[in-house]
C-alpha positions as CSV (number, residue, x, y, z in Angstrom):
1,M,-0.2,-0.2,0.3
2,E,2.9,2.7,1.0
3,E,4.3,2.0,-2.8
4,K,2.0,2.9,-4.3
5,I,1.4,5.9,-2.5
6,R,4.7,6.6,-3.2
7,K,4.1,5.6,-7.1
8,M,1.3,8.4,-6.5
9,E,3.3,11.0,-5.4
10,E,6.0,10.9,-8.3
11,H,3.6,12.1,-10.4
12,N,3.6,15.6,-10.8
13,T,0.2,17.3,-12.9
14,F,-3.1,17.3,-10.4
15,E,-6.0,19.3,-11.3
16,I,-8.8,21.4,-9.4
17,S,-11.7,23.6,-9.6
18,S,-14.5,25.5,-8.7
19,L,-16.9,25.0,-11.1
20,D,-19.6,22.4,-10.5
21,S,-17.9,19.4,-11.9
22,T,-20.7,18.7,-14.1
23,V,-19.3,21.6,-16.5
24,V,-16.6,19.9,-16.0
25,E,-16.9,16.8,-17.2
26,A,-19.3,18.5,-20.1
27,K,-15.9,21.0,-20.9
28,L,-14.3,17.7,-20.9
29,F,-16.4,14.8,-22.9
30,H,-17.3,17.9,-25.0
31,E,-20.9,17.9,-24.0
32,P,-23.0,21.1,-25.4
33,Q,-23.7,24.2,-22.7
34,K,-26.2,26.7,-21.9
35,D,-22.6,29.2,-22.2
36,D,-20.6,27.2,-25.0
37,E,-18.0,30.5,-24.9
38,D,-15.1,28.3,-23.1
39,D,-14.0,25.7,-25.4
40,G,-10.5,25.2,-24.5
41,P,-9.0,22.8,-21.4
42,L,-8.8,23.5,-18.0
43,V,-6.5,24.1,-15.3
44,F,-7.1,24.0,-12.1
45,F,-4.9,26.3,-8.9
46,C,-5.5,26.1,-5.4
47,G,-8.7,29.0,-4.4
48,K,-6.6,30.6,-1.1
49,C,-3.0,31.8,-2.8
50,R,-3.8,31.0,-6.8
51,L,-0.4,28.4,-7.2
52,P,-1.5,25.6,-9.7
53,V,-2.3,22.0,-8.8
54,G,-2.9,20.5,-12.6
55,D,-5.1,20.4,-15.6
56,S,-8.5,18.8,-17.2
57,S,-5.7,16.6,-18.7
58,S,-5.6,14.4,-15.6
59,W,-9.4,14.1,-15.2
60,D,-10.4,10.7,-13.9
61,G,-13.7,12.0,-12.9
62,S,-16.2,13.2,-10.1
63,E,-18.8,13.0,-6.8
64,D,-21.7,15.3,-7.6
65,S,-22.9,14.0,-4.0
66,E,-20.2,15.1,-2.5
67,N,-18.4,18.0,-4.4
68,Q,-15.1,16.4,-6.0
69,I,-13.2,15.9,-9.2
70,R,-10.7,13.4,-8.6
71,L,-7.5,14.2,-10.9
72,K,-5.1,11.3,-11.8
73,R,-2.3,13.8,-11.2
74,V,-1.4,16.4,-10.0
75,T,1.9,18.6,-9.4
76,N,4.1,19.4,-7.1
77,N,2.0,22.2,-5.2
78,V,0.0,19.5,-4.2
79,L,1.5,17.9,-0.9
80,I,0.4,14.4,0.3
81,G,0.3,14.3,3.7
82,K,2.5,11.4,5.7
83,E,0.1,9.6,8.1
84,T,-3.1,8.1,7.0
85,R,-7.2,8.6,9.2
86,M,-10.0,6.8,9.0
87,I,-13.1,8.7,7.6
88,E,-17.2,7.3,7.4
89,A,-18.1,7.7,3.8
90,S,-21.5,6.9,5.3
91,K,-23.0,3.9,7.4
92,K,-20.5,1.3,8.0
93,R,-18.6,2.9,5.2
94,L,-15.3,3.3,6.6
95,C,-12.6,4.8,4.3
96,L,-8.7,5.3,4.7
97,V,-7.7,8.6,3.3
98,V,-4.4,10.9,3.1
99,D,-4.7,14.8,2.5
100,L,-3.8,16.6,0.5
101,A,-2.1,20.0,1.4
102,C,-1.3,22.8,-0.7
103,R,2.1,24.2,-0.9
104,G,1.9,27.1,-0.3
105,C,-0.7,28.0,1.3
106,H,-1.0,24.7,3.2
107,T,-4.7,25.0,3.0
108,L,-6.8,20.8,2.6
109,L,-7.1,20.8,-1.1
110,G,-8.4,17.0,-0.7
111,V,-7.9,13.7,-0.2
112,I,-6.3,10.0,-1.3
113,Y,-8.3,7.2,-0.5
114,S,-6.0,3.7,0.2
115,S,-8.5,1.3,1.5
116,T,-12.2,2.3,0.7
117,P,-15.3,-0.6,0.3
118,K,-15.5,-2.1,-3.4
119,S,-18.8,0.3,-3.6
120,M,-15.7,2.9,-4.2
121,D,-12.9,1.3,-5.8
122,H,-13.0,3.7,-7.7
123,K,-11.7,6.3,-5.6
124,R,-8.9,4.7,-4.7
125,F,-4.9,6.2,-5.5
126,V,-6.4,9.1,-7.9
127,F,-6.5,12.8,-6.3
128,C,-9.8,13.6,-5.0
129,L,-10.2,17.2,-4.8
130,N,-13.1,19.7,-3.0
131,V,-14.1,22.1,-6.2
132,A,-14.9,24.3,-2.9
133,D,-10.9,24.4,-1.8
134,I,-10.5,24.8,-5.5
135,D,-9.8,28.0,-9.0
136,S,-10.4,26.8,-12.4
137,Y,-8.9,29.4,-15.7
138,V,-10.3,28.2,-19.6
139,L,-7.8,28.5,-21.8
140,G,-8.5,30.5,-25.2
141,S,-11.1,32.2,-22.8
142,A,-9.4,35.6,-23.0
143,K,-11.8,37.9,-25.0
144,Q,-10.4,41.4,-24.7
145,M,-8.4,42.9,-26.9
146,L,-6.8,46.6,-29.3
147,T,-9.2,47.2,-32.3
148,A,-7.5,47.4,-35.4
149,E,-8.3,50.8,-34.9
150,G,-6.9,51.1,-31.5
151,S,-3.3,51.3,-32.1
152,K,-1.8,53.7,-34.8
153,E,1.8,53.6,-33.9
154,Q,2.7,50.6,-36.9
155,P,5.1,47.5,-35.7
156,V,8.7,47.2,-37.0
157,T,9.1,45.4,-39.6
158,L,12.4,44.9,-41.2
159,E,11.0,47.1,-44.3
160,Y,10.0,50.0,-42.1
161,R,12.8,50.3,-40.8
162,M,14.5,50.8,-44.5
163,T,12.0,53.3,-45.0
164,V,12.8,55.2,-41.6
165,E,16.8,54.6,-42.2
166,E,16.2,56.1,-45.9
167,Q,14.4,59.1,-45.1
168,L,16.7,60.2,-42.2
169,T,20.1,59.7,-44.5
170,K,17.3,62.3,-46.7
171,M,17.6,64.7,-44.3
172,K,20.6,64.3,-43.0
173,M,21.7,65.6,-47.0
174,L,19.4,68.3,-46.9
175,V,21.1,69.4,-43.3
176,L,24.8,69.1,-44.6
177,S,24.5,70.7,-48.0
178,M,22.1,73.9,-45.8
179,A,24.7,73.1,-43.3
180,Q,26.9,74.2,-46.6
181,R,24.8,77.0,-48.4
182,L,25.2,79.2,-44.9
183,Q,28.6,78.7,-44.1
184,E,29.4,80.1,-47.8
185,I,26.4,82.7,-47.7
186,E,28.3,84.1,-44.1
187,T,32.0,84.0,-45.8
188,G,30.6,86.2,-48.5
189,L,29.2,88.9,-46.1
190,Q,32.3,89.2,-43.8
191,D,34.4,89.2,-47.1
192,E,31.7,92.5,-48.4
193,C,32.8,94.1,-44.5
194,E,36.2,93.6,-44.8
195,E,36.6,95.2,-48.3
196,P,37.3,99.6,-47.8
């Protein structure tokens, strides 16, 4: 049993969400939704300190009645407890669990079931996260953009840079020409002033 827990500690990816677990499942299995704005995969993070704890690529299922999601892997930001404790899942159904906590703020995020009754075998040795203690972000859900008219600045491309350099060279030649002409005029005025 300890060997299985050690193997689970080696996994590096993990997911969590403060969304209703049915919404998360619908996203993962492409079920149509009323609000079909969020099409990307989910990134889960601690609801308190916002450290990422996983993503939807390691989804294993959900427990609506317990408000939990199950993940196959978690990030290194999730600490796996060392002590096993007993909980009562329901009448006459005892389970052994190990707590999962956030590395940053030590908030309890969920549990790993290490021993369960047969009816709960699907929950054994996966990361069961409490939806209330996690939050999520849907990749690709960002909507804010600059309009084409919003920014009047041109991007600096090689062609644009060459055009600017050509214009600067022409201006430099014009300034040098004007300076030379000005010097000739000054010299001519000085010569006229010196003649009796």
